[in-house]
PyMOL Python script that loads the backbone (N, CA, C, O; Angstrom):
from pymol import cmd

cmd.read_pdbstr("""\
ATOM      1  N   MET A   1    -116.650  75.364  77.786  1.00  0.00           N
ATOM      2  CA  MET A   1    -115.318  75.890  78.099  1.00  0.00           C
ATOM      3  C   MET A   1    -114.812  76.645  77.085  1.00  0.00           C
ATOM      4  O   MET A   1    -114.802  76.074  75.994  1.00  0.00           O
ATOM      5  N   ALA A   2    -114.373  77.800  77.117  1.00  0.00           N
ATOM      6  CA  ALA A   2    -113.672  78.518  76.166  1.00  0.00           C
ATOM      7  C   ALA A   2    -112.213  78.103  76.026  1.00  0.00           C
ATOM      8  O   ALA A   2    -111.464  77.899  76.982  1.00  0.00           O
ATOM      9  N   SER A   3    -111.898  78.002  74.800  1.00  0.00           N
ATOM     10  CA  SER A   3    -110.570  77.757  74.356  1.00  0.00           C
ATOM     11  C   SER A   3    -109.813  78.538  73.227  1.00  0.00           C
ATOM     12  O   SER A   3    -110.610  78.987  72.403  1.00  0.00           O
ATOM     13  N   THR A   4    -108.759  78.772  73.007  1.00  0.00           N
ATOM     14  CA  THR A   4    -108.234  79.396  71.778  1.00  0.00           C
ATOM     15  C   THR A   4    -107.843  78.430  70.759  1.00  0.00           C
ATOM     16  O   THR A   4    -107.485  77.263  70.917  1.00  0.00           O
ATOM     17  N   SER A   5    -107.978  79.154  69.612  1.00  0.00           N
ATOM     18  CA  SER A   5    -107.475  78.381  68.263  1.00  0.00           C
ATOM     19  C   SER A   5    -106.532  79.280  67.476  1.00  0.00           C
ATOM     20  O   SER A   5    -106.902  80.403  67.135  1.00  0.00           O
ATOM     21  N   SER A   6    -105.342  78.819  67.186  1.00  0.00           N
ATOM     22  CA  SER A   6    -104.428  79.603  66.545  1.00  0.00           C
ATOM     23  C   SER A   6    -104.433  79.045  65.241  1.00  0.00           C
ATOM     24  O   SER A   6    -103.675  79.655  64.486  1.00  0.00           O
ATOM     25  N   GLU A   7    -104.998  78.145  64.751  1.00  0.00           N
ATOM     26  CA  GLU A   7    -105.284  77.471  63.328  1.00  0.00           C
ATOM     27  C   GLU A   7    -106.480  77.996  62.646  1.00  0.00           C
ATOM     28  O   GLU A   7    -107.513  78.317  63.232  1.00  0.00           O
ATOM     29  N   GLN A   8    -106.270  78.071  61.295  1.00  0.00           N
ATOM     30  CA  GLN A   8    -107.457  78.617  60.514  1.00  0.00           C
ATOM     31  C   GLN A   8    -108.373  77.532  60.429  1.00  0.00           C
ATOM     32  O   GLN A   8    -108.032  76.380  60.161  1.00  0.00           O
ATOM     33  N   ASP A   9    -109.776  77.981  60.704  1.00  0.00           N
ATOM     34  CA  ASP A   9    -110.798  77.163  60.585  1.00  0.00           C
ATOM     35  C   ASP A   9    -111.313  77.086  59.117  1.00  0.00           C
ATOM     36  O   ASP A   9    -110.908  77.882  58.270  1.00  0.00           O
ATOM     37  N   LYS A  10    -112.152  76.180  58.858  1.00  0.00           N
ATOM     38  CA  LYS A  10    -112.629  75.988  57.597  1.00  0.00           C
ATOM     39  C   LYS A  10    -114.132  76.822  57.446  1.00  0.00           C
ATOM     40  O   LYS A  10    -114.789  76.794  56.406  1.00  0.00           O
ATOM     41  N   GLY A  11    -114.456  77.406  58.418  1.00  0.00           N
ATOM     42  CA  GLY A  11    -115.642  78.156  58.154  1.00  0.00           C
ATOM     43  C   GLY A  11    -117.222  77.254  58.591  1.00  0.00           C
ATOM     44  O   GLY A  11    -118.367  77.619  58.323  1.00  0.00           O
ATOM     45  N   GLN A  12    -116.839  76.158  59.239  1.00  0.00           N
ATOM     46  CA  GLN A  12    -117.847  75.280  59.500  1.00  0.00           C
ATOM     47  C   GLN A  12    -117.812  75.117  61.124  1.00  0.00           C
ATOM     48  O   GLN A  12    -116.802  75.110  61.828  1.00  0.00           O
ATOM     49  N   SER A  13    -119.091  74.996  61.513  1.00  0.00           N
ATOM     50  CA  SER A  13    -118.999  74.310  62.934  1.00  0.00           C
ATOM     51  C   SER A  13    -118.816  73.087  62.974  1.00  0.00           C
ATOM     52  O   SER A  13    -119.158  72.330  62.066  1.00  0.00           O
ATOM     53  N   LYS A  14    -118.118  72.645  64.283  1.00  0.00           N
ATOM     54  CA  LYS A  14    -118.005  71.016  64.370  1.00  0.00           C
ATOM     55  C   LYS A  14    -118.568  70.529  65.648  1.00  0.00           C
ATOM     56  O   LYS A  14    -118.534  71.237  66.655  1.00  0.00           O
ATOM     57  N   LYS A  15    -119.023  69.488  65.643  1.00  0.00           N
ATOM     58  CA  LYS A  15    -119.636  68.673  66.650  1.00  0.00           C
ATOM     59  C   LYS A  15    -118.673  67.963  67.649  1.00  0.00           C
ATOM     60  O   LYS A  15    -117.683  67.414  67.166  1.00  0.00           O
ATOM     61  N   ARG A  16    -118.869  67.921  68.990  1.00  0.00           N
ATOM     62  CA  ARG A  16    -118.083  67.192  69.827  1.00  0.00           C
ATOM     63  C   ARG A  16    -119.226  66.561  70.715  1.00  0.00           C
ATOM     64  O   ARG A  16    -120.072  67.238  71.300  1.00  0.00           O
ATOM     65  N   LYS A  17    -119.155  65.249  70.745  1.00  0.00           N
ATOM     66  CA  LYS A  17    -120.124  64.457  71.534  1.00  0.00           C
ATOM     67  C   LYS A  17    -121.436  65.217  71.556  1.00  0.00           C
ATOM     68  O   LYS A  17    -121.964  65.594  72.602  1.00  0.00           O
ATOM     69  N   GLY A  18    -121.965  65.436  70.265  1.00  0.00           N
ATOM     70  CA  GLY A  18    -123.448  66.030  70.266  1.00  0.00           C
ATOM     71  C   GLY A  18    -123.484  67.281  70.356  1.00  0.00           C
ATOM     72  O   GLY A  18    -124.506  67.772  69.876  1.00  0.00           O
ATOM     73  N   GLU A  19    -122.600  68.143  70.881  1.00  0.00           N
ATOM     74  CA  GLU A  19    -122.593  69.554  70.833  1.00  0.00           C
ATOM     75  C   GLU A  19    -121.712  70.433  69.905  1.00  0.00           C
ATOM     76  O   GLU A  19    -120.531  70.191  69.657  1.00  0.00           O
ATOM     77  N   GLU A  20    -122.325  71.337  69.488  1.00  0.00           N
ATOM     78  CA  GLU A  20    -121.835  72.110  68.378  1.00  0.00           C
ATOM     79  C   GLU A  20    -120.586  72.994  68.941  1.00  0.00           C
ATOM     80  O   GLU A  20    -120.712  73.523  70.046  1.00  0.00           O
ATOM     81  N   ILE A  21    -119.480  73.148  68.259  1.00  0.00           N
ATOM     82  CA  ILE A  21    -118.401  73.796  68.587  1.00  0.00           C
ATOM     83  C   ILE A  21    -118.248  75.061  67.527  1.00  0.00           C
ATOM     84  O   ILE A  21    -118.123  74.914  66.311  1.00  0.00           O
ATOM     85  N   LEU A  22    -118.280  76.273  68.187  1.00  0.00           N
ATOM     86  CA  LEU A  22    -118.037  77.391  67.093  1.00  0.00           C
ATOM     87  C   LEU A  22    -116.794  78.132  67.483  1.00  0.00           C
ATOM     88  O   LEU A  22    -116.236  78.048  68.577  1.00  0.00           O
ATOM     89  N   SER A  23    -116.421  78.873  66.453  1.00  0.00           N
ATOM     90  CA  SER A  23    -115.242  79.750  66.531  1.00  0.00           C
ATOM     91  C   SER A  23    -115.947  81.160  66.539  1.00  0.00           C
ATOM     92  O   SER A  23    -116.692  81.470  65.609  1.00  0.00           O
ATOM     93  N   ILE A  24    -115.724  81.949  67.514  1.00  0.00           N
ATOM     94  CA  ILE A  24    -116.085  83.293  67.729  1.00  0.00           C
ATOM     95  C   ILE A  24    -114.868  84.096  67.956  1.00  0.00           C
ATOM     96  O   ILE A  24    -114.055  83.812  68.836  1.00  0.00           O
ATOM     97  N   LEU A  25    -114.729  85.279  67.016  1.00  0.00           N
ATOM     98  CA  LEU A  25    -113.857  86.371  67.095  1.00  0.00           C
ATOM     99  C   LEU A  25    -114.528  87.518  68.128  1.00  0.00           C
ATOM    100  O   LEU A  25    -115.679  87.950  68.053  1.00  0.00           O
ATOM    101  N   VAL A  26    -113.500  87.897  69.114  1.00  0.00           N
ATOM    102  CA  VAL A  26    -113.814  88.980  69.965  1.00  0.00           C
ATOM    103  C   VAL A  26    -113.010  90.240  69.306  1.00  0.00           C
ATOM    104  O   VAL A  26    -111.825  90.027  69.052  1.00  0.00           O
ATOM    105  N   LYS A  27    -113.499  91.432  69.027  1.00  0.00           N
ATOM    106  CA  LYS A  27    -112.647  92.647  68.618  1.00  0.00           C
ATOM    107  C   LYS A  27    -113.008  93.622  69.606  1.00  0.00           C
ATOM    108  O   LYS A  27    -114.109  93.656  70.157  1.00  0.00           O
ATOM    109  N   CYS A  28    -112.007  94.460  69.832  1.00  0.00           N
ATOM    110  CA  CYS A  28    -111.923  95.635  70.732  1.00  0.00           C
ATOM    111  C   CYS A  28    -111.023  96.651  69.888  1.00  0.00           C
ATOM    112  O   CYS A  28    -110.024  96.346  69.236  1.00  0.00           O
ATOM    113  N   GLN A  29    -111.552  97.856  70.026  1.00  0.00           N
ATOM    114  CA  GLN A  29    -110.785  99.068  69.398  1.00  0.00           C
ATOM    115  C   GLN A  29    -109.455  99.025  70.020  1.00  0.00           C
ATOM    116  O   GLN A  29    -109.425  98.886  71.243  1.00  0.00           O
ATOM    117  N   GLY A  30    -108.330  99.123  69.361  1.00  0.00           N
ATOM    118  CA  GLY A  30    -106.912  99.335  70.007  1.00  0.00           C
ATOM    119  C   GLY A  30    -106.372  98.192  70.751  1.00  0.00           C
ATOM    120  O   GLY A  30    -105.418  98.354  71.512  1.00  0.00           O
ATOM    121  N   ARG A  31    -106.965  96.957  70.567  1.00  0.00           N
ATOM    122  CA  ARG A  31    -106.451  95.730  71.050  1.00  0.00           C
ATOM    123  C   ARG A  31    -106.465  94.678  69.981  1.00  0.00           C
ATOM    124  O   ARG A  31    -107.218  94.761  69.010  1.00  0.00           O
ATOM    125  N   LYS A  32    -105.594  93.647  70.173  1.00  0.00           N
ATOM    126  CA  LYS A  32    -105.589  92.571  69.350  1.00  0.00           C
ATOM    127  C   LYS A  32    -106.844  91.707  69.245  1.00  0.00           C
ATOM    128  O   LYS A  32    -107.502  91.593  70.280  1.00  0.00           O
ATOM    129  N   GLU A  33    -107.298  91.044  68.082  1.00  0.00           N
ATOM    130  CA  GLU A  33    -108.446  90.388  68.032  1.00  0.00           C
ATOM    131  C   GLU A  33    -108.165  88.926  68.987  1.00  0.00           C
ATOM    132  O   GLU A  33    -107.022  88.484  69.098  1.00  0.00           O
ATOM    133  N   ALA A  34    -109.161  88.363  69.540  1.00  0.00           N
ATOM    134  CA  ALA A  34    -108.966  87.068  70.144  1.00  0.00           C
ATOM    135  C   ALA A  34    -110.073  86.237  69.496  1.00  0.00           C
ATOM    136  O   ALA A  34    -111.244  86.559  69.293  1.00  0.00           O
ATOM    137  N   SER A  35    -109.437  85.095  69.215  1.00  0.00           N
ATOM    138  CA  SER A  35    -110.386  83.941  68.679  1.00  0.00           C
ATOM    139  C   SER A  35    -110.564  82.965  69.618  1.00  0.00           C
ATOM    140  O   SER A  35    -109.565  82.492  70.161  1.00  0.00           O
ATOM    141  N   PHE A  36    -111.863  82.506  69.961  1.00  0.00           N
ATOM    142  CA  PHE A  36    -112.247  81.570  70.882  1.00  0.00           C
ATOM    143  C   PHE A  36    -112.982  80.388  70.276  1.00  0.00           C
ATOM    144  O   PHE A  36    -113.857  80.658  69.453  1.00  0.00           O
ATOM    145  N   ARG A  37    -112.764  79.195  70.550  1.00  0.00           N
ATOM    146  CA  ARG A  37    -113.557  78.008  70.210  1.00  0.00           C
ATOM    147  C   ARG A  37    -114.407  77.510  71.254  1.00  0.00           C
ATOM    148  O   ARG A  37    -113.877  77.008  72.245  1.00  0.00           O
ATOM    149  N   VAL A  38    -115.656  77.580  71.162  1.00  0.00           N
ATOM    150  CA  VAL A  38    -116.544  77.241  72.372  1.00  0.00           C
ATOM    151  C   VAL A  38    -117.559  76.311  72.003  1.00  0.00           C
ATOM    152  O   VAL A  38    -117.878  76.208  70.818  1.00  0.00           O
ATOM    153  N   VAL A  39    -118.127  75.590  72.929  1.00  0.00           N
ATOM    154  CA  VAL A  39    -119.190  74.832  72.977  1.00  0.00           C
ATOM    155  C   VAL A  39    -120.498  75.673  72.949  1.00  0.00           C
ATOM    156  O   VAL A  39    -120.750  76.444  73.875  1.00  0.00           O
ATOM    157  N   ALA A  40    -121.387  75.512  71.806  1.00  0.00           N
ATOM    158  CA  ALA A  40    -122.610  76.396  71.737  1.00  0.00           C
ATOM    159  C   ALA A  40    -123.319  76.620  73.058  1.00  0.00           C
ATOM    160  O   ALA A  40    -123.867  77.718  73.161  1.00  0.00           O
ATOM    161  N   SER A  41    -123.415  75.796  74.082  1.00  0.00           N
ATOM    162  CA  SER A  41    -123.912  75.789  75.292  1.00  0.00           C
ATOM    163  C   SER A  41    -123.106  76.474  76.283  1.00  0.00           C
ATOM    164  O   SER A  41    -123.574  76.528  77.420  1.00  0.00           O
ATOM    165  N   THR A  42    -121.984  77.005  76.061  1.00  0.00           N
ATOM    166  CA  THR A  42    -121.092  77.643  77.124  1.00  0.00           C
ATOM    167  C   THR A  42    -121.455  79.026  77.352  1.00  0.00           C
ATOM    168  O   THR A  42    -121.466  79.863  76.450  1.00  0.00           O
ATOM    169  N   LYS A  43    -121.782  79.290  78.686  1.00  0.00           N
ATOM    170  CA  LYS A  43    -122.096  80.762  79.139  1.00  0.00           C
ATOM    171  C   LYS A  43    -120.943  81.547  78.933  1.00  0.00           C
ATOM    172  O   LYS A  43    -119.791  81.208  79.203  1.00  0.00           O
ATOM    173  N   PHE A  44    -121.356  82.731  78.386  1.00  0.00           N
ATOM    174  CA  PHE A  44    -120.367  83.862  78.154  1.00  0.00           C
ATOM    175  C   PHE A  44    -119.576  84.266  79.179  1.00  0.00           C
ATOM    176  O   PHE A  44    -118.459  84.707  78.905  1.00  0.00           O
ATOM    177  N   SER A  45    -119.992  84.192  80.475  1.00  0.00           N
ATOM    178  CA  SER A  45    -119.061  84.469  81.685  1.00  0.00           C
ATOM    179  C   SER A  45    -117.766  83.811  81.476  1.00  0.00           C
ATOM    180  O   SER A  45    -116.722  84.345  81.849  1.00  0.00           O
ATOM    181  N   GLU A  46    -117.801  82.536  80.823  1.00  0.00           N
ATOM    182  CA  GLU A  46    -116.426  81.797  80.717  1.00  0.00           C
ATOM    183  C   GLU A  46    -115.406  82.361  79.791  1.00  0.00           C
ATOM    184  O   GLU A  46    -114.204  82.498  80.021  1.00  0.00           O
ATOM    185  N   MET A  47    -116.175  82.720  78.523  1.00  0.00           N
ATOM    186  CA  MET A  47    -115.370  83.467  77.569  1.00  0.00           C
ATOM    187  C   MET A  47    -114.889  84.742  78.051  1.00  0.00           C
ATOM    188  O   MET A  47    -113.690  85.010  77.965  1.00  0.00           O
ATOM    189  N   LYS A  48    -115.797  85.625  78.598  1.00  0.00           N
ATOM    190  CA  LYS A  48    -115.321  86.937  79.092  1.00  0.00           C
ATOM    191  C   LYS A  48    -114.260  86.625  80.206  1.00  0.00           C
ATOM    192  O   LYS A  48    -113.273  87.357  80.137  1.00  0.00           O
ATOM    193  N   SER A  49    -114.250  85.953  80.938  1.00  0.00           N
ATOM    194  CA  SER A  49    -113.144  85.498  82.122  1.00  0.00           C
ATOM    195  C   SER A  49    -111.936  85.319  81.337  1.00  0.00           C
ATOM    196  O   SER A  49    -110.872  85.890  81.575  1.00  0.00           O
ATOM    197  N   ALA A  50    -112.155  84.470  80.356  1.00  0.00           N
ATOM    198  CA  ALA A  50    -110.557  84.003  79.633  1.00  0.00           C
ATOM    199  C   ALA A  50    -110.309  85.403  78.659  1.00  0.00           C
ATOM    200  O   ALA A  50    -109.138  85.722  78.454  1.00  0.00           O
ATOM    201  N   TYR A  51    -111.225  86.100  78.158  1.00  0.00           N
ATOM    202  CA  TYR A  51    -110.675  87.358  77.429  1.00  0.00           C
ATOM    203  C   TYR A  51    -110.241  88.440  78.448  1.00  0.00           C
ATOM    204  O   TYR A  51    -109.432  89.240  77.978  1.00  0.00           O
ATOM    205  N   CYS A  52    -110.526  88.606  79.482  1.00  0.00           N
ATOM    206  CA  CYS A  52    -110.051  89.445  80.389  1.00  0.00           C
ATOM    207  C   CYS A  52    -108.879  89.088  81.034  1.00  0.00           C
ATOM    208  O   CYS A  52    -108.115  89.984  81.390  1.00  0.00           O
ATOM    209  N   ASN A  53    -108.584  87.808  81.266  1.00  0.00           N
ATOM    210  CA  ASN A  53    -107.134  87.254  81.637  1.00  0.00           C
ATOM    211  C   ASN A  53    -106.238  87.336  80.540  1.00  0.00           C
ATOM    212  O   ASN A  53    -105.085  87.693  80.783  1.00  0.00           O
ATOM    213  N   ARG A  54    -106.570  87.064  79.362  1.00  0.00           N
ATOM    214  CA  ARG A  54    -105.625  87.483  78.166  1.00  0.00           C
ATOM    215  C   ARG A  54    -105.124  88.793  78.070  1.00  0.00           C
ATOM    216  O   ARG A  54    -103.969  89.121  77.801  1.00  0.00           O
ATOM    217  N   GLN A  55    -106.307  89.677  78.365  1.00  0.00           N
ATOM    218  CA  GLN A  55    -105.977  91.178  78.004  1.00  0.00           C
ATOM    219  C   GLN A  55    -105.426  91.880  79.304  1.00  0.00           C
ATOM    220  O   GLN A  55    -105.131  93.074  79.355  1.00  0.00           O
ATOM    221  N   SER A  56    -105.332  91.060  80.263  1.00  0.00           N
ATOM    222  CA  SER A  56    -105.116  91.787  81.751  1.00  0.00           C
ATOM    223  C   SER A  56    -106.153  92.958  81.926  1.00  0.00           C
ATOM    224  O   SER A  56    -105.853  94.152  81.931  1.00  0.00           O
ATOM    225  N   LEU A  57    -107.250  92.507  82.050  1.00  0.00           N
ATOM    226  CA  LEU A  57    -108.361  93.568  82.231  1.00  0.00           C
ATOM    227  C   LEU A  57    -109.213  93.039  83.378  1.00  0.00           C
ATOM    228  O   LEU A  57    -109.487  91.839  83.358  1.00  0.00           O
ATOM    229  N   PRO A  58    -109.650  93.775  84.349  1.00  0.00           N
ATOM    230  CA  PRO A  58    -110.566  93.474  85.205  1.00  0.00           C
ATOM    231  C   PRO A  58    -112.103  93.114  84.687  1.00  0.00           C
ATOM    232  O   PRO A  58    -112.714  93.891  83.954  1.00  0.00           O
ATOM    233  N   ILE A  59    -112.544  92.126  85.046  1.00  0.00           N
ATOM    234  CA  ILE A  59    -113.707  91.508  84.523  1.00  0.00           C
ATOM    235  C   ILE A  59    -114.904  92.326  84.344  1.00  0.00           C
ATOM    236  O   ILE A  59    -115.635  92.203  83.361  1.00  0.00           O
ATOM    237  N   ASN A  60    -115.145  93.306  85.453  1.00  0.00           N
ATOM    238  CA  ASN A  60    -116.148  94.137  85.601  1.00  0.00           C
ATOM    239  C   ASN A  60    -115.827  95.324  84.616  1.00  0.00           C
ATOM    240  O   ASN A  60    -116.647  96.242  84.656  1.00  0.00           O
ATOM    241  N   SER A  61    -114.867  95.452  83.814  1.00  0.00           N
ATOM    242  CA  SER A  61    -114.647  96.644  82.883  1.00  0.00           C
ATOM    243  C   SER A  61    -114.889  96.234  81.432  1.00  0.00           C
ATOM    244  O   SER A  61    -114.564  96.958  80.491  1.00  0.00           O
ATOM    245  N   VAL A  62    -115.401  95.187  81.307  1.00  0.00           N
ATOM    246  CA  VAL A  62    -115.666  94.625  79.891  1.00  0.00           C
ATOM    247  C   VAL A  62    -117.299  94.256  79.532  1.00  0.00           C
ATOM    248  O   VAL A  62    -117.968  93.520  80.257  1.00  0.00           O
ATOM    249  N   THR A  63    -117.714  94.764  78.545  1.00  0.00           N
ATOM    250  CA  THR A  63    -118.936  94.395  78.162  1.00  0.00           C
ATOM    251  C   THR A  63    -118.937  93.734  76.693  1.00  0.00           C
ATOM    252  O   THR A  63    -118.339  94.334  75.800  1.00  0.00           O
ATOM    253  N   PHE A  64    -119.504  92.677  76.448  1.00  0.00           N
ATOM    254  CA  PHE A  64    -119.512  91.996  75.240  1.00  0.00           C
ATOM    255  C   PHE A  64    -120.972  92.440  74.476  1.00  0.00           C
ATOM    256  O   PHE A  64    -122.083  92.338  74.996  1.00  0.00           O
ATOM    257  N   VAL A  65    -120.734  92.870  73.344  1.00  0.00           N
ATOM    258  CA  VAL A  65    -122.004  93.127  72.536  1.00  0.00           C
ATOM    259  C   VAL A  65    -121.929  92.443  71.217  1.00  0.00           C
ATOM    260  O   VAL A  65    -120.859  92.334  70.618  1.00  0.00           O
ATOM    261  N   PHE A  66    -123.360  91.855  70.636  1.00  0.00           N
ATOM    262  CA  PHE A  66    -123.445  91.098  69.492  1.00  0.00           C
ATOM    263  C   PHE A  66    -124.574  91.515  68.962  1.00  0.00           C
ATOM    264  O   PHE A  66    -125.576  91.594  69.673  1.00  0.00           O
ATOM    265  N   ASP A  67    -124.608  91.866  67.579  1.00  0.00           N
ATOM    266  CA  ASP A  67    -125.802  92.521  66.855  1.00  0.00           C
ATOM    267  C   ASP A  67    -126.254  93.757  67.534  1.00  0.00           C
ATOM    268  O   ASP A  67    -127.406  94.099  67.270  1.00  0.00           O
ATOM    269  N   GLY A  68    -125.603  94.471  68.326  1.00  0.00           N
ATOM    270  CA  GLY A  68    -126.032  95.819  68.704  1.00  0.00           C
ATOM    271  C   GLY A  68    -126.676  95.417  70.223  1.00  0.00           C
ATOM    272  O   GLY A  68    -127.056  96.343  70.940  1.00  0.00           O
ATOM    273  N   ARG A  69    -126.773  94.223  70.627  1.00  0.00           N
ATOM    274  CA  ARG A  69    -127.236  93.843  71.989  1.00  0.00           C
ATOM    275  C   ARG A  69    -126.144  93.443  72.927  1.00  0.00           C
ATOM    276  O   ARG A  69    -125.252  92.667  72.583  1.00  0.00           O
ATOM    277  N   GLN A  70    -126.227  94.020  74.208  1.00  0.00           N
ATOM    278  CA  GLN A  70    -125.479  93.627  75.197  1.00  0.00           C
ATOM    279  C   GLN A  70    -125.535  92.090  75.677  1.00  0.00           C
ATOM    280  O   GLN A  70    -126.582  91.617  76.120  1.00  0.00           O
ATOM    281  N   ILE A  71    -124.499  91.430  75.578  1.00  0.00           N
ATOM    282  CA  ILE A  71    -124.662  90.175  75.992  1.00  0.00           C
ATOM    283  C   ILE A  71    -124.491  89.898  77.676  1.00  0.00           C
ATOM    284  O   ILE A  71    -123.529  90.269  78.349  1.00  0.00           O
ATOM    285  N   CYS A  72    -125.531  89.242  78.107  1.00  0.00           N
ATOM    286  CA  CYS A  72    -125.380  88.738  79.566  1.00  0.00           C
ATOM    287  C   CYS A  72    -124.444  87.558  79.893  1.00  0.00           C
ATOM    288  O   CYS A  72    -124.239  86.647  79.090  1.00  0.00           O
ATOM    289  N   ASP A  73    -123.851  87.631  81.198  1.00  0.00           N
ATOM    290  CA  ASP A  73    -123.018  86.579  81.401  1.00  0.00           C
ATOM    291  C   ASP A  73    -123.584  85.249  81.437  1.00  0.00           C
ATOM    292  O   ASP A  73    -122.806  84.295  81.425  1.00  0.00           O
ATOM    293  N   GLU A  74    -125.045  85.021  81.487  1.00  0.00           N
ATOM    294  CA  GLU A  74    -125.726  84.077  81.549  1.00  0.00           C
ATOM    295  C   GLU A  74    -126.073  83.450  80.084  1.00  0.00           C
ATOM    296  O   GLU A  74    -126.509  82.301  80.012  1.00  0.00           O
ATOM    297  N   ASP A  75    -125.865  84.242  78.919  1.00  0.00           N
ATOM    298  CA  ASP A  75    -126.249  83.897  77.781  1.00  0.00           C
ATOM    299  C   ASP A  75    -125.311  82.915  77.096  1.00  0.00           C
ATOM    300  O   ASP A  75    -124.148  82.798  77.482  1.00  0.00           O
ATOM    301  N   THR A  76    -125.759  82.271  76.172  1.00  0.00           N
ATOM    302  CA  THR A  76    -124.787  81.198  75.464  1.00  0.00           C
ATOM    303  C   THR A  76    -125.044  81.614  74.035  1.00  0.00           C
ATOM    304  O   THR A  76    -126.071  82.191  73.678  1.00  0.00           O
ATOM    305  N   PRO A  77    -123.913  81.240  73.140  1.00  0.00           N
ATOM    306  CA  PRO A  77    -123.917  81.436  71.587  1.00  0.00           C
ATOM    307  C   PRO A  77    -125.361  80.739  71.116  1.00  0.00           C
ATOM    308  O   PRO A  77    -126.097  81.340  70.333  1.00  0.00           O
ATOM    309  N   GLU A  78    -125.694  79.495  71.622  1.00  0.00           N
ATOM    310  CA  GLU A  78    -126.865  78.887  71.193  1.00  0.00           C
ATOM    311  C   GLU A  78    -128.059  79.551  71.461  1.00  0.00           C
ATOM    312  O   GLU A  78    -129.001  79.426  70.678  1.00  0.00           O
ATOM    313  N   GLN A  79    -128.162  80.319  72.575  1.00  0.00           N
ATOM    314  CA  GLN A  79    -129.291  81.263  72.823  1.00  0.00           C
ATOM    315  C   GLN A  79    -129.396  82.356  71.879  1.00  0.00           C
ATOM    316  O   GLN A  79    -130.501  82.708  71.466  1.00  0.00           O
ATOM    317  N   LEU A  80    -128.359  82.900  71.520  1.00  0.00           N
ATOM    318  CA  LEU A  80    -128.157  84.166  70.670  1.00  0.00           C
ATOM    319  C   LEU A  80    -128.267  83.715  69.204  1.00  0.00           C
ATOM    320  O   LEU A  80    -128.173  84.595  68.348  1.00  0.00           O
ATOM    321  N   LYS A  81    -128.470  82.345  68.793  1.00  0.00           N
ATOM    322  CA  LYS A  81    -128.309  81.858  67.614  1.00  0.00           C
ATOM    323  C   LYS A  81    -127.106  82.369  66.826  1.00  0.00           C
ATOM    324  O   LYS A  81    -127.174  82.814  65.680  1.00  0.00           O
ATOM    325  N   MET A  82    -126.013  82.261  67.552  1.00  0.00           N
ATOM    326  CA  MET A  82    -124.710  82.608  66.789  1.00  0.00           C
ATOM    327  C   MET A  82    -124.347  81.342  65.822  1.00  0.00           C
ATOM    328  O   MET A  82    -124.758  80.188  65.942  1.00  0.00           O
ATOM    329  N   LYS A  83    -123.498  81.853  64.866  1.00  0.00           N
ATOM    330  CA  LYS A  83    -123.023  80.812  64.025  1.00  0.00           C
ATOM    331  C   LYS A  83    -121.358  80.956  63.893  1.00  0.00           C
ATOM    332  O   LYS A  83    -120.708  81.971  64.146  1.00  0.00           O
ATOM    333  N   PHE A  84    -120.914  79.835  63.490  1.00  0.00           N
ATOM    334  CA  PHE A  84    -119.390  79.652  63.253  1.00  0.00           C
ATOM    335  C   PHE A  84    -118.899  81.177  62.723  1.00  0.00           C
ATOM    336  O   PHE A  84    -119.579  81.794  61.903  1.00  0.00           O
ATOM    337  N   GLY A  85    -117.891  81.612  63.170  1.00  0.00           N
ATOM    338  CA  GLY A  85    -117.225  82.842  62.647  1.00  0.00           C
ATOM    339  C   GLY A  85    -117.802  84.125  63.049  1.00  0.00           C
ATOM    340  O   GLY A  85    -117.359  85.176  62.587  1.00  0.00           O
ATOM    341  N   ASP A  86    -118.874  84.089  63.980  1.00  0.00           N
ATOM    342  CA  ASP A  86    -119.571  85.343  64.257  1.00  0.00           C
ATOM    343  C   ASP A  86    -118.689  86.279  65.228  1.00  0.00           C
ATOM    344  O   ASP A  86    -117.998  85.736  66.091  1.00  0.00           O
ATOM    345  N   GLU A  87    -118.704  87.602  65.103  1.00  0.00           N
ATOM    346  CA  GLU A  87    -118.078  88.336  65.816  1.00  0.00           C
ATOM    347  C   GLU A  87    -118.569  89.174  66.970  1.00  0.00           C
ATOM    348  O   GLU A  87    -119.562  89.875  66.777  1.00  0.00           O
ATOM    349  N   ILE A  88    -117.997  89.178  68.119  1.00  0.00           N
ATOM    350  CA  ILE A  88    -118.351  89.956  69.282  1.00  0.00           C
ATOM    351  C   ILE A  88    -117.527  91.091  69.309  1.00  0.00           C
ATOM    352  O   ILE A  88    -116.359  91.008  68.929  1.00  0.00           O
ATOM    353  N   VAL A  89    -118.141  92.430  69.828  1.00  0.00           N
ATOM    354  CA  VAL A  89    -117.363  93.548  70.172  1.00  0.00           C
ATOM    355  C   VAL A  89    -117.200  93.544  71.685  1.00  0.00           C
ATOM    356  O   VAL A  89    -118.099  93.220  72.462  1.00  0.00           O
ATOM    357  N   ALA A  90    -116.011  93.920  72.028  1.00  0.00           N
ATOM    358  CA  ALA A  90    -115.712  94.100  73.437  1.00  0.00           C
ATOM    359  C   ALA A  90    -115.496  95.536  73.834  1.00  0.00           C
ATOM    360  O   ALA A  90    -114.577  96.219  73.382  1.00  0.00           O
ATOM    361  N   LEU A  91    -116.478  96.001  74.786  1.00  0.00           N
ATOM    362  CA  LEU A  91    -116.401  97.427  75.023  1.00  0.00           C
ATOM    363  C   LEU A  91    -115.787  97.471  76.400  1.00  0.00           C
ATOM    364  O   LEU A  91    -116.247  96.828  77.344  1.00  0.00           O
ATOM    365  N   ILE A  92    -114.669  98.298  76.481  1.00  0.00           N
ATOM    366  CA  ILE A  92    -114.152  98.589  77.783  1.00  0.00           C
ATOM    367  C   ILE A  92    -114.674  99.918  78.475  1.00  0.00           C
ATOM    368  O   ILE A  92    -114.739 100.948  77.803  1.00  0.00           O
ATOM    369  N   HIS A  93    -114.979  99.908  79.568  1.00  0.00           N
ATOM    370  CA  HIS A  93    -115.476 101.192  80.300  1.00  0.00           C
ATOM    371  C   HIS A  93    -114.721 101.224  81.703  1.00  0.00           C
ATOM    372  O   HIS A  93    -114.928 102.143  82.496  1.00  0.00           O
TER     373      HIS A  93
END
""", "prot")
cmd.dss("prot")
cmd.show_as("cartoon", "prot")
cmd.util.cbc("prot")
cmd.orient("prot")
């Protein structure tokens, strides 16, 4: 499940009930950055939905990109081998 974090993290992933928790930053040109704390096995569809709600955007108008690759809704940070503090680019179309 995606949740926000307003406090500064120490740059390390944490574990909750055996699951790794990551802090991921979503950047979009002309918009405020959004920070999410997610379990590594969370599908990006949940983070995308939370981001779009926060930004008042229709969900079908946003594409997430990581390392030059479009992220599918069914992908997880674990599948993409993301680390604590990684950044995602949000493209609005």
